[in-house]
ROTIVO-913574 format. One record per residue (C-alpha): x negated, y, z; residue in three letters. Coordinates in Angstrom, 2 decimals, padded with zeros to 5 digits. Each point is the difference from the previous one (the first is absolute). Layout:
<pt><c1>X</c1><c2>Y</c2><c3>Z</c3><resn>Ala</resn></pt>
...
END
This chain:
<pt><c1>-117.32</c1><c2>108.08</c2><c3>-195.16</c3><resn>Met</resn></pt>
<pt><c1>-000.07</c1><c2>-003.67</c2><c3>001.35</c3><resn>Ala</resn></pt>
<pt><c1>000.16</c1><c2>-002.69</c2><c3>-002.52</c3><resn>Lys</resn></pt>
<pt><c1>001.90</c1><c2>-003.41</c2><c3>000.39</c3><resn>Leu</resn></pt>
<pt><c1>-003.38</c1><c2>-001.63</c2><c3>-000.51</c3><resn>Ser</resn></pt>
<pt><c1>-001.38</c1><c2>001.51</c2><c3>003.07</c3><resn>Asp</resn></pt>
<pt><c1>002.21</c1><c2>-002.14</c2><c3>002.34</c3><resn>Tyr</resn></pt>
<pt><c1>-000.26</c1><c2>-003.52</c2><c3>001.04</c3><resn>Lys</resn></pt>
<pt><c1>003.39</c1><c2>-000.96</c2><c3>001.52</c3><resn>Val</resn></pt>
<pt><c1>003.47</c1><c2>000.37</c2><c3>-001.06</c3><resn>Leu</resn></pt>
<pt><c1>002.68</c1><c2>-000.35</c2><c3>002.71</c3><resn>Thr</resn></pt>
<pt><c1>003.53</c1><c2>-000.74</c2><c3>-001.34</c3><resn>Phe</resn></pt>
<pt><c1>003.35</c1><c2>000.45</c2><c3>001.27</c3><resn>Asp</resn></pt>
<pt><c1>001.88</c1><c2>-003.12</c2><c3>-001.55</c3><resn>Cys</resn></pt>
<pt><c1>003.66</c1><c2>000.59</c2><c3>000.11</c3><resn>Tyr</resn></pt>
<pt><c1>000.70</c1><c2>002.98</c2><c3>-002.34</c3><resn>Gly</resn></pt>
<pt><c1>-003.35</c1><c2>-000.06</c2><c3>-001.73</c3><resn>Thr</resn></pt>
<pt><c1>-000.88</c1><c2>-003.60</c2><c3>-000.96</c3><resn>Ile</resn></pt>
<pt><c1>003.48</c1><c2>-001.36</c2><c3>000.78</c3><resn>Ile</resn></pt>
<pt><c1>003.14</c1><c2>001.50</c2><c3>-001.37</c3><resn>Asp</resn></pt>
<pt><c1>001.75</c1><c2>000.33</c2><c3>003.33</c3><resn>Trp</resn></pt>
<pt><c1>002.64</c1><c2>002.24</c2><c3>-001.44</c3><resn>Glu</resn></pt>
<pt><c1>001.21</c1><c2>-002.60</c2><c3>-002.44</c3><resn>Thr</resn></pt>
<pt><c1>-000.29</c1><c2>-002.86</c2><c3>002.85</c3><resn>Gly</resn></pt>
<pt><c1>002.02</c1><c2>001.97</c2><c3>002.44</c3><resn>Val</resn></pt>
<pt><c1>002.73</c1><c2>000.87</c2><c3>-002.49</c3><resn>Leu</resn></pt>
<pt><c1>000.27</c1><c2>-003.64</c2><c3>-001.13</c3><resn>Lys</resn></pt>
<pt><c1>000.10</c1><c2>-001.08</c2><c3>003.44</c3><resn>Ala</resn></pt>
<pt><c1>002.90</c1><c2>002.41</c2><c3>000.80</c3><resn>Leu</resn></pt>
<pt><c1>002.15</c1><c2>-001.46</c2><c3>-002.82</c3><resn>Gln</resn></pt>
<pt><c1>001.70</c1><c2>-002.73</c2><c3>002.22</c3><resn>Pro</resn></pt>
<pt><c1>001.15</c1><c2>002.74</c2><c3>002.39</c3><resn>Leu</resn></pt>
<pt><c1>001.24</c1><c2>002.29</c2><c3>-002.91</c3><resn>Leu</resn></pt>
<pt><c1>001.77</c1><c2>-002.90</c2><c3>-001.67</c3><resn>Glu</resn></pt>
<pt><c1>001.90</c1><c2>-001.32</c2><c3>003.12</c3><resn>Val</resn></pt>
<pt><c1>001.21</c1><c2>003.61</c2><c3>000.62</c3><resn>Asn</resn></pt>
<pt><c1>000.69</c1><c2>000.57</c2><c3>-003.68</c3><resn>Asn</resn></pt>
<pt><c1>-002.13</c1><c2>003.23</c2><c3>000.46</c3><resn>Ala</resn></pt>
<pt><c1>-002.07</c1><c2>001.99</c2><c3>-002.44</c3><resn>Thr</resn></pt>
<pt><c1>-002.60</c1><c2>002.63</c2><c3>000.95</c3><resn>Phe</resn></pt>
<pt><c1>-002.58</c1><c2>001.79</c2><c3>-002.06</c3><resn>Ser</resn></pt>
<pt><c1>-003.54</c1><c2>-001.30</c2><c3>000.25</c3><resn>Arg</resn></pt>
<pt><c1>-001.08</c1><c2>003.25</c2><c3>001.70</c3><resn>Gln</resn></pt>
<pt><c1>002.73</c1><c2>-000.30</c2><c3>002.69</c3><resn>Glu</resn></pt>
<pt><c1>-000.81</c1><c2>-003.46</c2><c3>000.85</c3><resn>Leu</resn></pt>
<pt><c1>-003.86</c1><c2>000.58</c2><c3>000.34</c3><resn>Leu</resn></pt>
<pt><c1>000.47</c1><c2>003.18</c2><c3>001.85</c3><resn>Lys</resn></pt>
<pt><c1>002.11</c1><c2>-001.85</c2><c3>002.63</c3><resn>Val</resn></pt>
<pt><c1>-002.37</c1><c2>-002.97</c2><c3>000.10</c3><resn>Tyr</resn></pt>
<pt><c1>-003.15</c1><c2>002.24</c2><c3>000.31</c3><resn>Ser</resn></pt>
<pt><c1>001.68</c1><c2>002.05</c2><c3>002.86</c3><resn>Glu</resn></pt>
<pt><c1>001.06</c1><c2>-003.18</c2><c3>001.85</c3><resn>Cys</resn></pt>
<pt><c1>-003.45</c1><c2>-001.60</c2><c3>-000.46</c3><resn>Glu</resn></pt>
<pt><c1>-001.99</c1><c2>002.95</c2><c3>001.23</c3><resn>Ala</resn></pt>
<pt><c1>002.33</c1><c2>000.45</c2><c3>003.08</c3><resn>Ala</resn></pt>
<pt><c1>-000.43</c1><c2>-003.61</c2><c3>000.95</c3><resn>Gln</resn></pt>
<pt><c1>-003.86</c1><c2>000.02</c2><c3>-000.58</c3><resn>Gln</resn></pt>
<pt><c1>-000.20</c1><c2>002.98</c2><c3>002.40</c3><resn>Ala</resn></pt>
<pt><c1>002.27</c1><c2>-001.73</c2><c3>002.51</c3><resn>Lys</resn></pt>
<pt><c1>-001.61</c1><c2>-003.46</c2><c3>-000.13</c3><resn>Thr</resn></pt>
<pt><c1>-003.54</c1><c2>000.43</c2><c3>-001.32</c3><resn>Pro</resn></pt>
<pt><c1>-001.02</c1><c2>-003.53</c2><c3>001.11</c3><resn>Asp</resn></pt>
<pt><c1>002.87</c1><c2>-001.89</c2><c3>-001.64</c3><resn>Leu</resn></pt>
<pt><c1>-001.14</c1><c2>-002.15</c2><c3>-003.00</c3><resn>Ala</resn></pt>
<pt><c1>001.20</c1><c2>001.51</c2><c3>-003.23</c3><resn>Tyr</resn></pt>
<pt><c1>002.20</c1><c2>-002.65</c2><c3>-001.34</c3><resn>His</resn></pt>
<pt><c1>001.78</c1><c2>000.02</c2><c3>003.48</c3><resn>Lys</resn></pt>
<pt><c1>000.27</c1><c2>003.73</c2><c3>-000.40</c3><resn>Leu</resn></pt>
<pt><c1>001.58</c1><c2>-000.25</c2><c3>-003.35</c3><resn>Val</resn></pt>
<pt><c1>002.41</c1><c2>-002.63</c2><c3>001.46</c3><resn>Thr</resn></pt>
<pt><c1>000.83</c1><c2>002.41</c2><c3>002.85</c3><resn>Thr</resn></pt>
<pt><c1>000.73</c1><c2>002.92</c2><c3>-002.27</c3><resn>Ile</resn></pt>
<pt><c1>002.25</c1><c2>-001.75</c2><c3>-002.55</c3><resn>His</resn></pt>
<pt><c1>003.24</c1><c2>000.56</c2><c3>002.20</c3><resn>Pro</resn></pt>
<pt><c1>-001.25</c1><c2>003.55</c2><c3>000.56</c3><resn>Gln</resn></pt>
<pt><c1>-000.09</c1><c2>000.63</c2><c3>-003.69</c3><resn>Val</resn></pt>
<pt><c1>003.56</c1><c2>-001.54</c2><c3>-000.38</c3><resn>Ala</resn></pt>
<pt><c1>001.31</c1><c2>002.30</c2><c3>002.71</c3><resn>Ala</resn></pt>
<pt><c1>-001.48</c1><c2>003.07</c2><c3>-001.56</c3><resn>Lys</resn></pt>
<pt><c1>001.61</c1><c2>-000.84</c2><c3>-003.39</c3><resn>Leu</resn></pt>
<pt><c1>003.37</c1><c2>-000.61</c2><c3>001.70</c3><resn>Gly</resn></pt>
<pt><c1>-000.06</c1><c2>-003.79</c2><c3>-000.68</c3><resn>Leu</resn></pt>
<pt><c1>001.13</c1><c2>-002.85</c2><c3>002.17</c3><resn>Lys</resn></pt>
<pt><c1>-002.53</c1><c2>-001.43</c2><c3>002.34</c3><resn>Glu</resn></pt>
<pt><c1>-002.04</c1><c2>-002.90</c2><c3>-001.63</c3><resn>Pro</resn></pt>
<pt><c1>-000.42</c1><c2>-003.45</c2><c3>001.62</c3><resn>Ser</resn></pt>
<pt><c1>-003.07</c1><c2>-000.89</c2><c3>001.86</c3><resn>Ala</resn></pt>
<pt><c1>-000.97</c1><c2>-002.37</c2><c3>-002.96</c3><resn>Glu</resn></pt>
<pt><c1>000.47</c1><c2>002.76</c2><c3>-002.33</c3><resn>Asp</resn></pt>
<pt><c1>-002.33</c1><c2>002.12</c2><c3>001.97</c3><resn>Asn</resn></pt>
<pt><c1>-002.52</c1><c2>-002.91</c2><c3>000.07</c3><resn>Asp</resn></pt>
<pt><c1>000.09</c1><c2>-000.42</c2><c3>-003.69</c3><resn>Ser</resn></pt>
<pt><c1>-000.60</c1><c2>003.74</c2><c3>-000.55</c3><resn>Phe</resn></pt>
<pt><c1>-003.11</c1><c2>-000.24</c2><c3>002.37</c3><resn>Gly</resn></pt>
<pt><c1>-001.20</c1><c2>-003.01</c2><c3>-001.67</c3><resn>Ala</resn></pt>
<pt><c1>000.17</c1><c2>001.65</c2><c3>-003.43</c3><resn>Ser</resn></pt>
<pt><c1>-003.30</c1><c2>002.06</c2><c3>000.63</c3><resn>Val</resn></pt>
<pt><c1>-002.33</c1><c2>-002.74</c2><c3>-001.16</c3><resn>Gly</resn></pt>
<pt><c1>001.93</c1><c2>-000.32</c2><c3>-003.18</c3><resn>Gln</resn></pt>
<pt><c1>000.01</c1><c2>003.57</c2><c3>-001.10</c3><resn>Trp</resn></pt>
<pt><c1>-001.71</c1><c2>000.24</c2><c3>-003.39</c3><resn>Pro</resn></pt>
<pt><c1>-003.28</c1><c2>001.39</c2><c3>-001.00</c3><resn>Ala</resn></pt>
<pt><c1>-000.19</c1><c2>002.83</c2><c3>-002.44</c3><resn>Phe</resn></pt>
<pt><c1>-001.03</c1><c2>-001.42</c2><c3>-003.51</c3><resn>Pro</resn></pt>
<pt><c1>-003.55</c1><c2>001.49</c2><c3>000.20</c3><resn>Asp</resn></pt>
<pt><c1>-000.87</c1><c2>-000.75</c2><c3>003.52</c3><resn>Ser</resn></pt>
<pt><c1>-001.71</c1><c2>-003.30</c2><c3>-000.23</c3><resn>Val</resn></pt>
<pt><c1>-002.04</c1><c2>000.77</c2><c3>-003.01</c3><resn>Asp</resn></pt>
<pt><c1>-001.07</c1><c2>003.30</c2><c3>001.25</c3><resn>Ala</resn></pt>
<pt><c1>-000.93</c1><c2>-001.46</c2><c3>003.42</c3><resn>Leu</resn></pt>
<pt><c1>-002.25</c1><c2>-002.60</c2><c3>-001.79</c3><resn>Arg</resn></pt>
<pt><c1>-001.81</c1><c2>002.69</c2><c3>-001.94</c3><resn>Arg</resn></pt>
<pt><c1>-000.30</c1><c2>002.32</c2><c3>002.96</c3><resn>Leu</resn></pt>
<pt><c1>-001.60</c1><c2>-002.79</c2><c3>001.96</c3><resn>Ser</resn></pt>
<pt><c1>-003.02</c1><c2>-000.10</c2><c3>-002.22</c3><resn>Lys</resn></pt>
<pt><c1>-000.90</c1><c2>003.59</c2><c3>001.35</c3><resn>His</resn></pt>
<pt><c1>001.56</c1><c2>000.18</c2><c3>003.42</c3><resn>Tyr</resn></pt>
<pt><c1>000.71</c1><c2>-002.00</c2><c3>003.27</c3><resn>Lys</resn></pt>
<pt><c1>003.69</c1><c2>-000.21</c2><c3>000.06</c3><resn>Leu</resn></pt>
<pt><c1>001.74</c1><c2>000.60</c2><c3>003.31</c3><resn>Val</resn></pt>
<pt><c1>003.72</c1><c2>-000.29</c2><c3>000.77</c3><resn>Ile</resn></pt>
<pt><c1>001.33</c1><c2>002.51</c2><c3>002.48</c3><resn>Leu</resn></pt>
<pt><c1>003.80</c1><c2>-000.84</c2><c3>000.18</c3><resn>Ser</resn></pt>
<pt><c1>002.84</c1><c2>000.62</c2><c3>002.21</c3><resn>Asn</resn></pt>
<pt><c1>001.23</c1><c2>-003.62</c2><c3>-000.58</c3><resn>Val</resn></pt>
<pt><c1>-000.71</c1><c2>-003.04</c2><c3>002.31</c3><resn>Asp</resn></pt>
<pt><c1>-002.39</c1><c2>-002.81</c2><c3>-000.55</c3><resn>Arg</resn></pt>
<pt><c1>002.45</c1><c2>-002.60</c2><c3>-000.99</c3><resn>Glu</resn></pt>
<pt><c1>001.85</c1><c2>002.17</c2><c3>-002.48</c3><resn>Ser</resn></pt>
<pt><c1>-003.17</c1><c2>001.14</c2><c3>-001.69</c3><resn>Phe</resn></pt>
<pt><c1>-001.31</c1><c2>-003.68</c2><c3>-000.19</c3><resn>Ala</resn></pt>
<pt><c1>003.17</c1><c2>-000.77</c2><c3>-001.90</c3><resn>Lys</resn></pt>
<pt><c1>-000.45</c1><c2>003.03</c2><c3>-002.24</c3><resn>Thr</resn></pt>
<pt><c1>-003.56</c1><c2>-000.86</c2><c3>-000.64</c3><resn>Asn</resn></pt>
<pt><c1>000.68</c1><c2>-003.57</c2><c3>-000.72</c3><resn>Ala</resn></pt>
<pt><c1>003.04</c1><c2>000.89</c2><c3>-002.34</c3><resn>Gly</resn></pt>
<pt><c1>000.18</c1><c2>003.23</c2><c3>-001.73</c3><resn>Pro</resn></pt>
<pt><c1>-003.64</c1><c2>000.85</c2><c3>000.28</c3><resn>Leu</resn></pt>
<pt><c1>-001.09</c1><c2>-003.46</c2><c3>-001.26</c3><resn>Gln</resn></pt>
<pt><c1>-002.47</c1><c2>-000.91</c2><c3>002.78</c3><resn>Gly</resn></pt>
<pt><c1>-002.16</c1><c2>003.05</c2><c3>-000.76</c3><resn>Leu</resn></pt>
<pt><c1>-002.86</c1><c2>000.11</c2><c3>002.49</c3><resn>Pro</resn></pt>
<pt><c1>-000.49</c1><c2>003.08</c2><c3>002.21</c3><resn>Phe</resn></pt>
<pt><c1>-003.07</c1><c2>000.90</c2><c3>001.91</c3><resn>Asp</resn></pt>
<pt><c1>001.94</c1><c2>000.97</c2><c3>003.07</c3><resn>Leu</resn></pt>
<pt><c1>003.68</c1><c2>000.16</c2><c3>000.96</c3><resn>Ile</resn></pt>
<pt><c1>001.41</c1><c2>002.25</c2><c3>002.66</c3><resn>Ile</resn></pt>
<pt><c1>003.70</c1><c2>000.01</c2><c3>000.93</c3><resn>Thr</resn></pt>
<pt><c1>002.10</c1><c2>002.02</c2><c3>002.29</c3><resn>Ala</resn></pt>
<pt><c1>000.22</c1><c2>-003.15</c2><c3>002.15</c3><resn>Gln</resn></pt>
<pt><c1>-003.79</c1><c2>000.00</c2><c3>000.44</c3><resn>Asp</resn></pt>
<pt><c1>-000.01</c1><c2>003.61</c2><c3>001.37</c3><resn>Val</resn></pt>
<pt><c1>003.38</c1><c2>000.07</c2><c3>001.83</c3><resn>Gly</resn></pt>
<pt><c1>001.15</c1><c2>003.15</c2><c3>-001.74</c3><resn>Ser</resn></pt>
<pt><c1>001.30</c1><c2>001.16</c2><c3>-003.32</c3><resn>Tyr</resn></pt>
<pt><c1>-001.40</c1><c2>002.36</c2><c3>-002.48</c3><resn>Lys</resn></pt>
<pt><c1>-000.01</c1><c2>003.18</c2><c3>-000.18</c3><resn>Pro</resn></pt>
<pt><c1>-001.38</c1><c2>-000.47</c2><c3>003.73</c3><resn>Asp</resn></pt>
<pt><c1>-003.61</c1><c2>000.81</c2><c3>-000.23</c3><resn>Leu</resn></pt>
<pt><c1>-000.90</c1><c2>-002.98</c2><c3>002.18</c3><resn>Arg</resn></pt>
<pt><c1>000.47</c1><c2>-002.21</c2><c3>-003.12</c3><resn>Asn</resn></pt>
<pt><c1>-002.63</c1><c2>001.97</c2><c3>-001.93</c3><resn>Phe</resn></pt>
<pt><c1>-002.25</c1><c2>000.30</c2><c3>003.09</c3><resn>Glu</resn></pt>
<pt><c1>000.22</c1><c2>-003.84</c2><c3>000.23</c3><resn>Tyr</resn></pt>
<pt><c1>-000.76</c1><c2>-000.45</c2><c3>-003.72</c3><resn>Met</resn></pt>
<pt><c1>-002.96</c1><c2>002.25</c2><c3>000.21</c3><resn>Val</resn></pt>
<pt><c1>-001.42</c1><c2>-001.94</c2><c3>002.89</c3><resn>Gly</resn></pt>
<pt><c1>000.57</c1><c2>-003.39</c2><c3>-001.81</c3><resn>Lys</resn></pt>
<pt><c1>-001.64</c1><c2>001.15</c2><c3>-003.29</c3><resn>Val</resn></pt>
<pt><c1>-002.92</c1><c2>001.34</c2><c3>001.79</c3><resn>Arg</resn></pt>
<pt><c1>-000.41</c1><c2>-003.37</c2><c3>001.87</c3><resn>Asp</resn></pt>
<pt><c1>000.41</c1><c2>-002.13</c2><c3>-002.94</c3><resn>Lys</resn></pt>
<pt><c1>-001.52</c1><c2>001.85</c2><c3>-002.80</c3><resn>Phe</resn></pt>
<pt><c1>-002.25</c1><c2>002.64</c2><c3>001.71</c3><resn>Gly</resn></pt>
<pt><c1>001.90</c1><c2>002.65</c2><c3>-001.73</c3><resn>Val</resn></pt>
<pt><c1>001.16</c1><c2>003.39</c2><c3>001.51</c3><resn>Gly</resn></pt>
<pt><c1>003.24</c1><c2>001.85</c2><c3>-000.80</c3><resn>Lys</resn></pt>
<pt><c1>-002.04</c1><c2>002.19</c2><c3>-002.50</c3><resn>Asp</resn></pt>
<pt><c1>-000.13</c1><c2>-003.00</c2><c3>-002.39</c3><resn>His</resn></pt>
<pt><c1>003.72</c1><c2>-001.03</c2><c3>000.36</c3><resn>Ile</resn></pt>
<pt><c1>002.82</c1><c2>001.04</c2><c3>-002.33</c3><resn>Ile</resn></pt>
<pt><c1>003.56</c1><c2>-000.46</c2><c3>001.34</c3><resn>Gln</resn></pt>
<pt><c1>001.80</c1><c2>-001.11</c2><c3>-003.10</c3><resn>Thr</resn></pt>
<pt><c1>003.98</c1><c2>000.36</c2><c3>000.26</c3><resn>Ala</resn></pt>
<pt><c1>003.22</c1><c2>001.20</c2><c3>-001.20</c3><resn>Gln</resn></pt>
<pt><c1>001.53</c1><c2>001.32</c2><c3>003.20</c3><resn>Ser</resn></pt>
<pt><c1>-000.84</c1><c2>003.54</c2><c3>000.88</c3><resn>Gln</resn></pt>
<pt><c1>001.66</c1><c2>-000.40</c2><c3>003.43</c3><resn>Phe</resn></pt>
<pt><c1>-001.59</c1><c2>-003.37</c2><c3>000.97</c3><resn>His</resn></pt>
<pt><c1>-003.39</c1><c2>000.51</c2><c3>-001.49</c3><resn>Asp</resn></pt>
<pt><c1>-001.19</c1><c2>003.25</c2><c3>-001.55</c3><resn>His</resn></pt>
<pt><c1>000.92</c1><c2>002.24</c2><c3>002.69</c3><resn>His</resn></pt>
<pt><c1>-001.58</c1><c2>-002.04</c2><c3>002.83</c3><resn>Pro</resn></pt>
<pt><c1>-003.10</c1><c2>-000.88</c2><c3>-002.18</c3><resn>Ala</resn></pt>
<pt><c1>-000.49</c1><c2>003.75</c2><c3>-000.29</c3><resn>Lys</resn></pt>
<pt><c1>000.15</c1><c2>000.46</c2><c3>003.66</c3><resn>Lys</resn></pt>
<pt><c1>-002.61</c1><c2>-002.75</c2><c3>000.39</c3><resn>Met</resn></pt>
<pt><c1>-002.29</c1><c2>001.71</c2><c3>-002.61</c3><resn>Gly</resn></pt>
<pt><c1>000.38</c1><c2>-003.03</c2><c3>-002.34</c3><resn>Ile</resn></pt>
<pt><c1>000.22</c1><c2>000.62</c2><c3>-003.71</c3><resn>Lys</resn></pt>
<pt><c1>003.06</c1><c2>-001.32</c2><c3>-001.77</c3><resn>Ser</resn></pt>
<pt><c1>001.14</c1><c2>-001.09</c2><c3>-003.29</c3><resn>Ser</resn></pt>
<pt><c1>003.66</c1><c2>000.53</c2><c3>-000.79</c3><resn>Trp</resn></pt>
<pt><c1>001.69</c1><c2>-002.63</c2><c3>-001.96</c3><resn>Ile</resn></pt>
<pt><c1>003.17</c1><c2>001.78</c2><c3>-000.90</c3><resn>Val</resn></pt>
<pt><c1>002.24</c1><c2>-002.86</c2><c3>-001.23</c3><resn>Arg</resn></pt>
<pt><c1>002.09</c1><c2>002.55</c2><c3>-002.13</c3><resn>Pro</resn></pt>
<pt><c1>003.66</c1><c2>-000.16</c2><c3>001.12</c3><resn>Gly</resn></pt>
<pt><c1>-000.85</c1><c2>-001.23</c2><c3>003.66</c3><resn>Ala</resn></pt>
<pt><c1>002.04</c1><c2>001.76</c2><c3>002.62</c3><resn>Leu</resn></pt>
<pt><c1>-001.07</c1><c2>-001.49</c2><c3>003.40</c3><resn>Met</resn></pt>
<pt><c1>-002.88</c1><c2>001.64</c2><c3>001.72</c3><resn>Gly</resn></pt>
<pt><c1>-000.02</c1><c2>003.08</c2><c3>-002.00</c3><resn>Asn</resn></pt>
<pt><c1>-000.71</c1><c2>003.40</c2><c3>001.56</c3><resn>Arg</resn></pt>
<pt><c1>000.22</c1><c2>003.74</c2><c3>-001.26</c3><resn>Ala</resn></pt>
<pt><c1>-003.67</c1><c2>000.38</c2><c3>000.70</c3><resn>Glu</resn></pt>
<pt><c1>-002.05</c1><c2>-002.36</c2><c3>-002.43</c3><resn>Glu</resn></pt>
<pt><c1>-003.48</c1><c2>-000.92</c2><c3>001.51</c3><resn>Ile</resn></pt>
<pt><c1>-002.48</c1><c2>-001.77</c2><c3>-002.08</c3><resn>Tyr</resn></pt>
<pt><c1>-003.58</c1><c2>-000.03</c2><c3>-001.33</c3><resn>Asp</resn></pt>
<pt><c1>000.74</c1><c2>-002.15</c2><c3>-003.01</c3><resn>Trp</resn></pt>
<pt><c1>003.59</c1><c2>-000.54</c2><c3>-001.62</c3><resn>Lys</resn></pt>
<pt><c1>000.94</c1><c2>-002.88</c2><c3>-002.33</c3><resn>Phe</resn></pt>
<pt><c1>003.47</c1><c2>-001.09</c2><c3>-001.23</c3><resn>Asp</resn></pt>
<pt><c1>-000.84</c1><c2>-003.63</c2><c3>000.53</c3><resn>Thr</resn></pt>
<pt><c1>-002.78</c1><c2>-002.21</c2><c3>001.62</c3><resn>Leu</resn></pt>
<pt><c1>-000.71</c1><c2>-001.16</c2><c3>-003.56</c3><resn>Gly</resn></pt>
<pt><c1>-000.91</c1><c2>003.59</c2><c3>-001.01</c3><resn>Asp</resn></pt>
<pt><c1>-002.36</c1><c2>000.36</c2><c3>002.98</c3><resn>Met</resn></pt>
<pt><c1>-001.76</c1><c2>-003.31</c2><c3>-001.06</c3><resn>Ala</resn></pt>
<pt><c1>-000.29</c1><c2>001.29</c2><c3>-003.66</c3><resn>Asp</resn></pt>
<pt><c1>-001.69</c1><c2>003.25</c2><c3>001.39</c3><resn>Thr</resn></pt>
<pt><c1>-002.38</c1><c2>-001.93</c2><c3>002.09</c3><resn>Val</resn></pt>
<pt><c1>-000.86</c1><c2>-002.22</c2><c3>-002.70</c3><resn>Glu</resn></pt>
<pt><c1>-000.61</c1><c2>002.84</c2><c3>-002.42</c3><resn>Ala</resn></pt>
<pt><c1>-002.01</c1><c2>001.93</c2><c3>002.42</c3><resn>Asn</resn></pt>
<pt><c1>-002.27</c1><c2>-003.12</c2><c3>000.63</c3><resn>Ser</resn></pt>
<pt><c1>-000.35</c1><c2>-001.07</c2><c3>-003.55</c3><resn>Gly</resn></pt>
<pt><c1>001.94</c1><c2>-003.27</c2><c3>000.41</c3><resn>Asp</resn></pt>
<pt><c1>002.12</c1><c2>000.75</c2><c3>-003.04</c3><resn>Arg</resn></pt>
END
């Protein structure tokens, strides 16, 4: 059985794993709901959002993420039976990405994990939005390598994103995929394609999360939070 300590690089999904994108999306949808005097369940809102997002990512894989989020705002409104939002409202929704909050454990867990691994971001976001996230919610935390969908020209779960990451990690750190752990919440975006690539994965469940779940749960390690994973790494290495 492989041990966490056998690996050298953690590659992270960001939005959903490190950043609480569900809370961020729901907060950003509030102006649309308020102007329509509408109420929907959390599950229904996130279901509609994730469907629109996945369809648009497949349709326009080279569109920067904040622009994609802008694009799907009126689609979400239409699916919910709400009146079409203004262009300004759509822009505000797209601009919210860099303000979505971090999970309470994320920054501390990443700092602890950085003592044991190279930390790599493999995100479906664009460079501009991630820069805002890193400077704001992630408190300027340094990463060893940042890869966005904008760099690759496609969105996860496209295997091109993982192939690109494997190449960059090999070039920069001299590490092959057999020493990488894909660390993520989303089964759809991360764990299923990582399995196809032959990359081990750590499932950060984020209990209650809805977006990205699949009936078939694939993982090599499983933790409720990133903080729990950091605790286990430290315990196994004798840091605590």
